Backbone as a printed PyTorch tensor [residue, N CA C, xyz], in Angstrom:
tensor([[[ 21.6990,  -7.3860,  20.5010],
         [ 21.3810,  -6.2480,  19.6470],
         [ 21.4870,  -6.6790,  18.1890]],

        [[ 20.4480,  -6.4640,  17.4000],
         [ 20.4740,  -6.9470,  16.0160],
         [ 21.2830,  -6.0820,  15.0600]],

        [[ 21.7870,  -4.9300,  15.4950],
         [ 22.5700,  -4.0780,  14.6080],
         [ 24.0450,  -4.1870,  14.9460]],

        [[ 24.8430,  -4.3910,  13.9120],
         [ 26.2980,  -4.5180,  14.0820],
         [ 26.9530,  -3.6170,  13.0410]],

        [[ 27.9840,  -2.9030,  13.4470],
         [ 28.7120,  -2.0540,  12.5040],
         [ 29.4520,  -2.9300,  11.4930]],

        [[ 29.5720,  -2.4760,  10.2590],
         [ 30.3300,  -3.2440,   9.2620],
         [ 31.7730,  -3.4710,   9.7150]],

        [[ 32.2990,  -4.6370,   9.3780],
         [ 33.7010,  -4.9200,   9.6620],
         [ 34.2640,  -5.7870,   8.5490]],

        [[ 35.5570,  -6.0510,   8.6320],
         [ 36.2670,  -6.7260,   7.5430],
         [ 36.3080,  -8.2390,   7.6580]],

        [[ 35.7430,  -8.8020,   8.7120],
         [ 35.9690, -10.2160,   9.0170],
         [ 34.9040, -11.1730,   8.4800]],

        [[ 34.0190, -10.7310,   7.6210],
         [ 32.8730, -11.5900,   7.2860],
         [ 32.6880, -11.8220,   5.7870]],

        [[ 33.7620, -11.9320,   5.0270],
         [ 33.6350, -12.1120,   3.5870],
         [ 32.8530, -13.3730,   3.1990]],

        [[ 33.1240, -14.5640,   3.7720],
         [ 32.3260, -15.7390,   3.3770],
         [ 30.8360, -15.5690,   3.6890]],

        [[ 30.5330, -14.9430,   4.8180],
         [ 29.1400, -14.7020,   5.1930],
         [ 28.4920, -13.7100,   4.2130]],

        [[ 29.2680, -12.7350,   3.7560],
         [ 28.8210, -11.7460,   2.7730],
         [ 28.4020, -12.4510,   1.4750]],

        [[ 29.2340, -13.3540,   0.9950],
         [ 28.9210, -14.0890,  -0.2480],
         [ 27.6480, -14.9090,  -0.0860]],

        [[ 27.5030, -15.5690,   1.0470],
         [ 26.3100, -16.3730,   1.3200],
         [ 25.0720, -15.4850,   1.3830]],

        [[ 25.2040, -14.3500,   2.0390],
         [ 24.0880, -13.4180,   2.1810],
         [ 23.6300, -12.8950,   0.8250]],

        [[ 24.5710, -12.4630,  -0.0090],
         [ 24.2100, -11.9130,  -1.3110],
         [ 23.4990, -12.9330,  -2.1890]],

        [[ 23.8500, -14.1910,  -2.0490],
         [ 23.2130, -15.2410,  -2.8540],
         [ 21.7280, -15.3720,  -2.5390]],

        [[ 21.2980, -14.8600,  -1.3910],
         [ 19.9050, -14.9780,  -0.9660],
         [ 19.0570, -13.7770,  -1.3850]],

        [[ 19.6490, -12.8240,  -2.0850],
         [ 18.9340, -11.6330,  -2.5250],
         [ 18.6980, -11.6720,  -4.0240]],

        [[ 17.5500, -11.1340,  -4.4240],
         [ 17.2430, -10.9260,  -5.8320],
         [ 17.7990,  -9.5550,  -6.2340]],

        [[ 18.0420,  -9.3370,  -7.5220],
         [ 18.4880,  -8.0080,  -7.9610],
         [ 17.5000,  -6.9290,  -7.5060]],

        [[ 18.0300,  -5.8340,  -7.0040],
         [ 17.1940,  -4.7210,  -6.5590],
         [ 16.6730,  -4.8410,  -5.1390]],

        [[ 16.9720,  -5.9280,  -4.4450],
         [ 16.4790,  -6.1250,  -3.0850],
         [ 17.4460,  -5.6460,  -2.0080]],

        [[ 18.5850,  -5.1320,  -2.3630],
         [ 19.6250,  -4.8210,  -1.3860],
         [ 19.4360,  -3.4440,  -0.7500]],

        [[ 18.2250,  -3.1250,  -0.3410],
         [ 17.9560,  -1.8560,   0.3240],
         [ 18.7590,  -1.7840,   1.6160]],

        [[ 19.2990,  -0.5990,   1.9100],
         [ 20.0350,  -0.4000,   3.1470],
         [ 21.4380,  -0.9560,   3.1500]],

        [[ 21.8830,  -1.5000,   2.0220],
         [ 23.1600,  -2.2100,   1.9760],
         [ 24.3410,  -1.3280,   1.6300]],

        [[ 24.0870,  -0.1560,   1.0770],
         [ 25.1820,   0.6820,   0.5960],
         [ 25.5020,   0.4530,  -0.8660]],

        [[ 24.7930,  -0.4630,  -1.5240],
         [ 24.9690,  -0.6620,  -2.9590],
         [ 24.0050,   0.2640,  -3.6790]],

        [[ 24.5320,   1.1390,  -4.5010],
         [ 23.7000,   2.0650,  -5.2540],
         [ 24.4940,   2.5130,  -6.4660]],

        [[ 23.7900,   2.8570,  -7.5100],
         [ 24.4390,   3.3450,  -8.7270],
         [ 25.5370,   2.4220,  -9.2040]],

        [[ 26.7490,   2.9590,  -9.3030],
         [ 27.8680,   2.1530,  -9.7940],
         [ 28.5750,   1.3840,  -8.6820]],

        [[ 28.1190,   1.5170,  -7.4620],
         [ 28.7390,   0.7880,  -6.3510],
         [ 27.9780,  -0.5270,  -6.1690]],

        [[ 28.4580,  -1.5620,  -6.7870],
         [ 27.8160,  -2.8660,  -6.7650],
         [ 28.7370,  -3.8830,  -6.0870]],

        [[ 28.1780,  -4.9820,  -5.5980],
         [ 28.9950,  -5.9700,  -4.8900],
         [ 30.0990,  -6.5530,  -5.7690]],

        [[ 31.2870,  -6.6530,  -5.2120],
         [ 32.4010,  -7.3150,  -5.8750],
         [ 32.7660,  -8.5050,  -5.0080]],

        [[ 32.5710,  -9.7010,  -5.5300],
         [ 32.7370, -10.9090,  -4.7220],
         [ 34.1840, -11.3870,  -4.6830]],

        [[ 35.0330, -10.5140,  -4.1760],
         [ 36.4210, -10.8670,  -3.8900],
         [ 36.7210, -10.3040,  -2.5100]],

        [[ 37.7450, -10.8120,  -1.8620],
         [ 38.0890, -10.2580,  -0.5450],
         [ 38.4730,  -8.7850,  -0.6690]],

        [[ 39.1580,  -8.4190,  -1.7630],
         [ 39.5330,  -7.0260,  -1.9590],
         [ 38.2950,  -6.1570,  -2.2060]],

        [[ 37.3520,  -6.6540,  -2.9980],
         [ 36.1240,  -5.9160,  -3.2560],
         [ 35.3050,  -5.7360,  -1.9910]],

        [[ 35.2530,  -6.7740,  -1.1840],
         [ 34.5360,  -6.7060,   0.0960],
         [ 35.1850,  -5.6650,   1.0060]],

        [[ 36.4990,  -5.6990,   1.1160],
         [ 37.2230,  -4.7470,   1.9660],
         [ 36.9730,  -3.3090,   1.4900]],

        [[ 37.0210,  -3.0810,   0.1870],
         [ 36.7940,  -1.7370,  -0.3590],
         [ 35.3710,  -1.2610,  -0.0570]],

        [[ 34.4030,  -2.1690,  -0.1770],
         [ 33.0120,  -1.8180,   0.1070],
         [ 32.8520,  -1.4320,   1.5760]],

        [[ 33.4060,  -2.2170,   2.4850],
         [ 33.3030,  -1.9060,   3.9140],
         [ 33.9860,  -0.5680,   4.2030]],

        [[ 35.1370,  -0.3150,   3.6060],
         [ 35.8170,   0.9680,   3.8090],
         [ 34.9390,   2.1330,   3.3580]],

        [[ 34.2470,   1.9750,   2.2250],
         [ 33.3470,   3.0300,   1.7340],
         [ 32.1910,   3.2510,   2.6980]],

        [[ 31.6120,   2.1630,   3.2160],
         [ 30.5060,   2.3020,   4.1610],
         [ 30.9520,   3.0590,   5.4020]],

        [[ 32.0920,   2.6810,   5.9420],
         [ 32.5910,   3.3340,   7.1490],
         [ 32.9190,   4.8050,   6.8790]],

        [[ 33.4410,   5.1080,   5.7010],
         [ 33.7860,   6.4900,   5.3540],
         [ 32.5380,   7.3660,   5.2700]],

        [[ 31.4220,   6.8230,   4.8060],
         [ 30.2030,   7.6260,   4.6880],
         [ 29.7000,   8.1080,   6.0310]],

        [[ 30.0420,   7.4060,   7.0990],
         [ 29.6170,   7.8280,   8.4240],
         [ 30.6610,   8.6150,   9.1880]],

        [[ 31.8430,   8.7650,   8.6180],
         [ 32.9600,   9.4210,   9.3030],
         [ 32.8790,  10.9320,   9.1170]],

        [[ 32.5580,  11.6410,  10.1930],
         [ 32.4040,  13.0950,  10.1340],
         [ 33.7140,  13.8170,   9.8200]],

        [[ 34.8590,  13.1590,  10.0060],
         [ 36.1420,  13.8180,   9.7470],
         [ 36.5120,  13.8130,   8.2620]],

        [[ 35.7700,  13.0600,   7.4570],
         [ 36.0330,  12.9960,   6.0180],
         [ 34.9990,  13.8240,   5.2630]],

        [[ 35.3780,  14.3920,   4.1260],
         [ 34.3760,  15.1370,   3.3400],
         [ 33.3130,  14.1790,   2.7890]],

        [[ 32.0800,  14.6580,   2.7460],
         [ 30.9850,  13.8420,   2.2040],
         [ 31.1510,  13.7140,   0.6950]],

        [[ 30.7410,  12.5570,   0.1640],
         [ 30.7550,  12.3710,  -1.2880],
         [ 29.7190,  13.2800,  -1.9130]],

        [[ 30.0270,  13.7740,  -3.0940],
         [ 29.1110,  14.6760,  -3.7880],
         [ 27.7490,  14.0080,  -3.9970]],

        [[ 26.6920,  14.7340,  -3.6350],
         [ 25.3370,  14.2400,  -3.8160],
         [ 24.8820,  13.2420,  -2.7670]],

        [[ 25.7170,  12.9520,  -1.7830],
         [ 25.3800,  11.9670,  -0.7410],
         [ 25.2130,  12.6730,   0.5980]],

        [[ 24.4990,  12.0380,   1.5060],
         [ 24.3740,  12.5310,   2.8780],
         [ 25.1550,  11.5990,   3.7940]],

        [[ 25.4980,  12.0660,   4.9680],
         [ 26.1610,  11.2040,   5.9580],
         [ 25.2380,  10.0490,   6.3020]],

        [[ 25.8150,   8.8660,   6.3830],
         [ 25.0130,   7.6720,   6.6050],
         [ 25.7840,   6.6920,   7.4780]],

        [[ 25.0880,   6.1240,   8.4530],
         [ 25.6440,   5.0390,   9.2600],
         [ 25.0290,   3.7400,   8.7530]],

        [[ 25.8860,   2.7990,   8.4040],
         [ 25.4160,   1.5000,   7.9220],
         [ 25.5420,   0.4720,   9.0370]],

        [[ 24.6030,  -0.4630,   9.0350],
         [ 24.6070,  -1.5420,  10.0130],
         [ 24.2650,  -2.8510,   9.3190]],

        [[ 24.7200,  -3.9330,   9.9160],
         [ 24.2930,  -5.2480,   9.5050],
         [ 23.2960,  -5.7370,  10.5280]],

        [[ 22.1780,  -6.2370,  10.0340],
         [ 21.1590,  -6.8110,  10.9080],
         [ 21.5730,  -8.2490,  11.2040]],

        [[ 21.5840,  -8.6030,  12.4830],
         [ 21.9690,  -9.9560,  12.8810],
         [ 20.8630, -10.5830,  13.7170]],

        [[ 20.8800, -11.9040,  13.7840],
         [ 19.9340, -12.6020,  14.6460],
         [ 20.5350, -12.7450,  16.0440]],

        [[ 19.8430, -13.4590,  16.9320],
         [ 20.3050, -13.6110,  18.3090],
         [ 21.6430, -14.3290,  18.4060]],

        [[ 21.9740, -15.1350,  17.4010],
         [ 23.2480, -15.8620,  17.3940],
         [ 24.3670, -15.0670,  16.7140]],

        [[ 24.0580, -13.8720,  16.2280],
         [ 25.0550, -13.0500,  15.5510],
         [ 25.1780, -13.3140,  14.0630]],

        [[ 24.2860, -14.1390,  13.5050],
         [ 24.3060, -14.4230,  12.0730],
         [ 23.7660, -13.2190,  11.3060]],

        [[ 24.4590, -12.8430,  10.2500],
         [ 24.1160, -11.6900,   9.4310],
         [ 22.8810, -12.0260,   8.6050]],

        [[ 21.7870, -11.2870,   8.8150],
         [ 20.5370, -11.5680,   8.1080],
         [ 20.0570, -10.4190,   7.2200]],

        [[ 20.7270,  -9.2570,   7.2740],
         [ 20.2770,  -8.1550,   6.4380],
         [ 21.1020,  -6.8990,   6.6050]],

        [[ 20.5610,  -5.8130,   6.0600],
         [ 21.2510,  -4.5280,   6.0040],
         [ 20.3420,  -3.4250,   6.5180]],

        [[ 20.9590,  -2.3680,   7.0560],
         [ 20.2120,  -1.1840,   7.4590],
         [ 21.0980,   0.0340,   7.2600]],

        [[ 20.5070,   1.0990,   6.7210],
         [ 21.1930,   2.3760,   6.5370],
         [ 20.4270,   3.4430,   7.3100]],

        [[ 21.1540,   4.2330,   8.0810],
         [ 20.5760,   5.3520,   8.8240],
         [ 21.2020,   6.6360,   8.2900]],

        [[ 20.4000,   7.3720,   7.5260],
         [ 20.8670,   8.6180,   6.9200],
         [ 20.6180,   9.7630,   7.8920]],

        [[ 21.6220,  10.5780,   8.0980],
         [ 21.5600,  11.6070,   9.1450],
         [ 20.7860,  12.8450,   8.7350]],

        [[ 20.6640,  13.0810,   7.4400],
         [ 19.8820,  14.1950,   6.9050],
         [ 19.1580,  13.7030,   5.6640]],

        [[ 18.2810,  14.5460,   5.1460],
         [ 17.5410,  14.2120,   3.9340],
         [ 17.8770,  15.1950,   2.8250]],

        [[ 18.1540,  14.6690,   1.6290],
         [ 18.2180,  15.5130,   0.4440],
         [ 16.8530,  15.4200,  -0.2410]],

        [[ 16.7000,  16.0320,  -1.4080],
         [ 15.3850,  16.0430,  -2.0650],
         [ 14.8770,  14.6360,  -2.3520]],

        [[ 15.7440,  13.7660,  -2.8790],
         [ 15.3140,  12.3990,  -3.1900],
         [ 14.9020,  11.6410,  -1.9260]],

        [[ 15.7020,  11.7550,  -0.8820],
         [ 15.3860,  11.0370,   0.3510],
         [ 14.0990,  11.5440,   0.9800]],

        [[ 13.8290,  12.8290,   0.8790],
         [ 12.5880,  13.3870,   1.4130],
         [ 11.3780,  12.8540,   0.6470]],

        [[ 11.5180,  12.6810,  -0.6460],
         [ 10.4050,  12.1850,  -1.4570],
         [ 10.2310,  10.6710,  -1.3550]],

        [[ 11.3390,   9.9190,  -1.3970],
         [ 11.2170,   8.4680,  -1.5510],
         [ 12.0610,   7.6170,  -0.6020]],

        [[ 13.2630,   8.0430,  -0.2800],
         [ 14.1950,   7.1510,   0.4160],
         [ 14.1150,   7.1540,   1.9250]],

        [[ 13.8660,   8.3160,   2.5190],
         [ 13.7700,   8.4260,   3.9600],
         [ 15.1110,   8.3850,   4.6820]],

        [[ 15.0240,   8.4690,   6.0100],
         [ 16.2120,   8.3990,   6.8630],
         [ 16.7290,   6.9740,   7.0120]],

        [[ 15.8280,   6.0080,   7.0260],
         [ 16.2150,   4.6230,   7.3170],
         [ 15.7520,   3.7180,   6.1940]],

        [[ 16.6830,   2.9140,   5.6990],
         [ 16.3780,   1.8820,   4.7180],
         [ 16.8850,   0.5540,   5.2550]],

        [[ 16.1670,  -0.5080,   4.9960],
         [ 16.5700,  -1.8110,   5.5260],
         [ 16.0790,  -2.9200,   4.6150]],

        [[ 16.7140,  -4.0720,   4.7440],
         [ 16.2390,  -5.2690,   4.0630],
         [ 16.7330,  -6.4830,   4.8350]],

        [[ 15.9640,  -7.5380,   4.7600],
         [ 16.3070,  -8.8200,   5.3840],
         [ 16.3230,  -9.8640,   4.2780]],

        [[ 17.3400, -10.7130,   4.2850],
         [ 17.4540, -11.7580,   3.2640],
         [ 16.1820, -12.6030,   3.2390]],

        [[ 15.7980, -13.0500,   2.0450],
         [ 14.4920, -13.7190,   1.8720],
         [ 14.3260, -14.9460,   2.7490]],

        [[ 15.3890, -15.7060,   2.9790],
         [ 15.2510, -16.9290,   3.7900],
         [ 15.0520, -16.6460,   5.2770]],

        [[ 15.2020, -15.3860,   5.7050],
         [ 15.0800, -15.0470,   7.1300],
         [ 13.9730, -14.0260,   7.4000]],

        [[ 13.1070, -13.8090,   6.4250],
         [ 11.9940, -12.8850,   6.6190],
         [ 10.9080, -13.5410,   7.4710]],

        [[ 10.0510, -12.6900,   8.0180],
         [  8.9150, -13.1220,   8.8470],
         [  9.3710, -13.7380,  10.1710]],

        [[ 10.5690, -13.3180,  10.6380],
         [ 11.0910, -13.7550,  11.9360],
         [ 11.2370, -12.5870,  12.9120]],

        [[ 10.8290, -11.3900,  12.5210],
         [ 10.8970, -10.2230,  13.3910],
         [ 12.1940,  -9.4310,  13.3180]],

        [[ 13.1060,  -9.8130,  12.4190],
         [ 14.4020,  -9.1190,  12.3460],
         [ 14.2560,  -7.6510,  11.9450]],

        [[ 13.4380,  -7.3670,  10.9450],
         [ 13.2760,  -5.9830,  10.4820],
         [ 12.6510,  -5.1250,  11.5830]],

        [[ 11.6670,  -5.6560,  12.2810],
         [ 11.0090,  -4.9100,  13.3480],
         [ 12.0050,  -4.5480,  14.4460]],

        [[ 12.8040,  -5.5140,  14.8690],
         [ 13.8060,  -5.2570,  15.9180],
         [ 14.8880,  -4.2980,  15.4230]],

        [[ 15.3220,  -4.4750,  14.1890],
         [ 16.3720,  -3.6090,  13.6520],
         [ 15.8770,  -2.1670,  13.5380]],

        [[ 14.6620,  -1.9740,  13.0510],
         [ 14.1170,  -0.6240,  12.9470],
         [ 13.9840,  -0.0050,  14.3390]],

        [[ 13.5300,  -0.7590,  15.3120],
         [ 13.4230,  -0.2570,  16.6890],
         [ 14.7870,   0.2240,  17.1840]],

        [[ 15.8230,  -0.5800,  16.9680],
         [ 17.1600,  -0.1900,  17.4150],
         [ 17.7010,   0.9950,  16.6230]],

        [[ 17.3500,   1.0780,  15.3440],
         [ 17.7790,   2.2130,  14.5340],
         [ 17.1480,   3.5080,  15.0330]],

        [[ 15.9460,   3.4250,  15.5610],
         [ 15.3200,   4.6180,  16.1320],
         [ 16.1150,   5.1230,  17.3300]],

        [[ 16.6480,   4.2130,  18.1270],
         [ 17.5280,   4.6030,  19.2310],
         [ 18.8060,   5.2450,  18.7320]],

        [[ 19.3710,   4.6860,  17.6610],
         [ 20.5800,   5.2670,  17.0540],
         [ 20.2750,   6.6670,  16.5190]],

        [[ 19.1050,   6.8400,  15.8950],
         [ 18.7190,   8.1500,  15.3580],
         [ 18.5650,   9.1630,  16.4870]],

        [[ 17.9640,   8.7520,  17.5930],
         [ 17.8180,   9.6450,  18.7450],
         [ 19.1890,  10.0660,  19.2650]],

        [[ 20.1290,   9.1300,  19.3140],
         [ 21.4830,   9.4390,  19.7850],
         [ 22.1820,  10.4460,  18.8660]],

        [[ 21.7830,  10.4830,  17.6000],
         [ 22.3370,  11.4510,  16.6460],
         [ 21.6280,  12.8060,  16.7300]],

        [[ 20.5900,  12.8850,  17.5660],
         [ 19.8660,  14.1370,  17.7300],
         [ 18.6520,  14.2950,  16.8340]],

        [[ 18.2420,  13.2250,  16.1680],
         [ 17.0530,  13.2880,  15.3080],
         [ 15.8120,  13.0480,  16.1630]],

        [[ 14.8670,  13.9810,  16.1530],
         [ 13.6360,  13.8420,  16.9280],
         [ 12.6160,  12.9340,  16.2510]],

        [[ 12.6680,  12.9220,  14.9170],
         [ 11.7770,  12.0630,  14.1440],
         [ 12.4850,  11.6980,  12.8520]],

        [[ 12.0740,  10.5730,  12.2880],
         [ 12.6890,  10.1030,  11.0500],
         [ 11.6090,   9.7280,  10.0550]],

        [[ 11.9750,   9.8340,   8.7980],
         [ 11.1100,   9.4160,   7.7050],
         [ 11.5340,   8.0180,   7.2840]],

        [[ 10.5710,   7.1000,   7.2070],
         [ 10.8300,   5.7390,   6.7400],
         [  9.8080,   5.4560,   5.6550]],

        [[ 10.2760,   4.9170,   4.5340],
         [  9.3930,   4.6650,   3.3990],
         [  9.4100,   3.1930,   3.0190]],

        [[  8.3840,   2.8010,   2.2850],
         [  8.3570,   1.4610,   1.6890],
         [  7.5260,   1.5250,   0.4190]],

        [[  7.6870,   0.5450,  -0.4330],
         [  6.8880,   0.4840,  -1.6500],
         [  5.4100,   0.3740,  -1.2940]],

        [[  4.5580,   0.9760,  -2.1030],
         [  3.1150,   0.9250,  -1.8560],
         [  2.5980,  -0.4960,  -1.6930]],

        [[  3.1870,  -1.4440,  -2.4230],
         [  2.6940,  -2.8220,  -2.3770],
         [  3.4410,  -3.7090,  -1.3820]],

        [[  4.2710,  -3.1300,  -0.5080],
         [  5.0460,  -3.9130,   0.4560],
         [  4.3550,  -3.8870,   1.8220]],

        [[  3.3020,  -4.6800,   1.9380],
         [  2.5230,  -4.7140,   3.1860],
         [  3.3610,  -5.1530,   4.3930]],

        [[  4.2620,  -6.1450,   4.2580],
         [  5.0680,  -6.5070,   5.4350],
         [  5.9280,  -5.3470,   5.9480]],

        [[  6.5200,  -4.5800,   5.0510],
         [  7.3300,  -3.4500,   5.4920],
         [  6.4510,  -2.3650,   6.1130]],

        [[  5.2890,  -2.1320,   5.5500],
         [  4.3640,  -1.1560,   6.1360],
         [  4.0050,  -1.5690,   7.5610]],

        [[  3.7430,  -2.8690,   7.7860],
         [  3.4450,  -3.3450,   9.1450],
         [  4.6300,  -3.1390,  10.0810]],

        [[  5.8530,  -3.3880,   9.5690],
         [  7.0610,  -3.1810,  10.3740],
         [  7.1630,  -1.7230,  10.8090]],

        [[  6.9550,  -0.8120,   9.8870],
         [  7.0400,   0.6160,  10.1780],
         [  5.9480,   1.0160,  11.1680]],

        [[  4.7320,   0.5760,  10.9220],
         [  3.6140,   0.9210,  11.7970],
         [  3.8040,   0.3440,  13.1980]],

        [[  4.3570,  -0.8540,  13.3000],
         [  4.5670,  -1.4530,  14.6270],
         [  5.6450,  -0.7210,  15.4240]],

        [[  6.4410,   0.1010,  14.7440],
         [  7.4480,   0.9150,  15.4130],
         [  6.9960,   2.3700,  15.5740]],

        [[  5.6910,   2.5930,  15.4500],
         [  5.1400,   3.9220,  15.6940],
         [  5.0270,   4.8080,  14.4780]],

        [[  5.1950,   4.2560,  13.2870],
         [  5.1120,   5.0460,  12.0690],
         [  3.7290,   5.6160,  11.8400]],

        [[  3.6860,   6.9020,  11.5360],
         [  2.4400,   7.5830,  11.1950],
         [  2.4670,   7.8690,   9.7010]],

        [[  1.5090,   7.2880,   8.9870],
         [  1.4410,   7.4490,   7.5340],
         [  1.1530,   8.8930,   7.1850]],

        [[  1.9780,   9.4660,   6.2880],
         [  1.7390,  10.8330,   5.8110],
         [  1.0790,  10.8120,   4.4450]],

        [[  1.7210,  10.1460,   3.4740],
         [  1.1790,  10.0900,   2.1250],
         [  2.0070,   9.1120,   1.2920]],

        [[  1.6110,   8.9690,   0.0330],
         [  2.3770,   8.1730,  -0.9200],
         [  2.8300,   9.0820,  -2.0460]],

        [[  4.0890,   8.8680,  -2.4670],
         [  4.6610,   9.6400,  -3.5630],
         [  5.5000,   8.7010,  -4.4070]],

        [[  5.3060,   8.7620,  -5.6910],
         [  6.1140,   7.9680,  -6.6240],
         [  6.1460,   6.4920,  -6.2520]],

        [[  5.0140,   5.9600,  -5.8030],
         [  4.9310,   4.5430,  -5.4680],
         [  5.5000,   4.1760,  -4.1140]],

        [[  5.7860,   5.1760,  -3.2780],
         [  6.3450,   4.9320,  -1.9400],
         [  5.3990,   5.4570,  -0.8700]],

        [[  5.1380,   4.6300,   0.1310],
         [  4.4100,   5.0540,   1.3240],
         [  5.4040,   5.7620,   2.2350]],

        [[  5.0280,   6.9170,   2.7650],
         [  5.9200,   7.7200,   3.6120],
         [  5.3580,   7.7870,   5.0270]],

        [[  6.1960,   7.4120,   5.9900],
         [  5.8280,   7.4050,   7.4100],
         [  6.8310,   8.2330,   8.2020]],

        [[  6.3510,   8.9370,   9.2000],
         [  7.2080,   9.6170,  10.1590],
         [  7.1330,   8.8640,  11.4910]],

        [[  8.2790,   8.7120,  12.1210],
         [  8.3550,   8.0270,  13.4220],
         [  9.1380,   8.9190,  14.3850]],

        [[  8.5870,   9.1290,  15.5590],
         [  9.3150,   9.8200,  16.6210],
         [ 10.3560,   8.8480,  17.1680]],

        [[ 11.5520,   9.3570,  17.4380],
         [ 12.6270,   8.5080,  17.9580],
         [ 12.5100,   8.3850,  19.4720]],

        [[ 13.2750,   7.4610,  20.0460],
         [ 13.3010,   7.2740,  21.5020],
         [ 14.1580,   8.3770,  22.1040]],

        [[ 13.5910,   9.4790,  22.4840],
         [ 14.4260,  10.5180,  23.0700],
         [ 14.1400,  10.6990,  24.5320]]])
């Protein structure tokens, strides 16, 4: 299974992974606004704790945020190759641009099918949460991501603010 829940045991792998990303490429990672990567073991631990808290129904949601389950995309050997976020509901911004699912694969591991497999598995996770369909978006000029979405059953609805918007029925 290419999706793995975040855990505390992978700090060296985290540093290696981040080195393979350009600024702004960390879609699905949980880095947003003022929450940026801190390359220390303490910073890594705090980041993982925040990711896990966002999916914990027993904790109050952060203001302006929706409940979100974060996953690490891994290859067949368990090597961490990317990030995926599964948002359980949509706020106004997510409905327009962000969608239910965001993902990214490190540049050195793209074009190996990781995003396609991860999105497929995320659809199963979404179905388990009771979502009948999900919105997945990509930049208008991101043809590889559009192909990934379409290969997982994405139906193009429209483009807004430079984002292609697709709806996908989950595996229910």
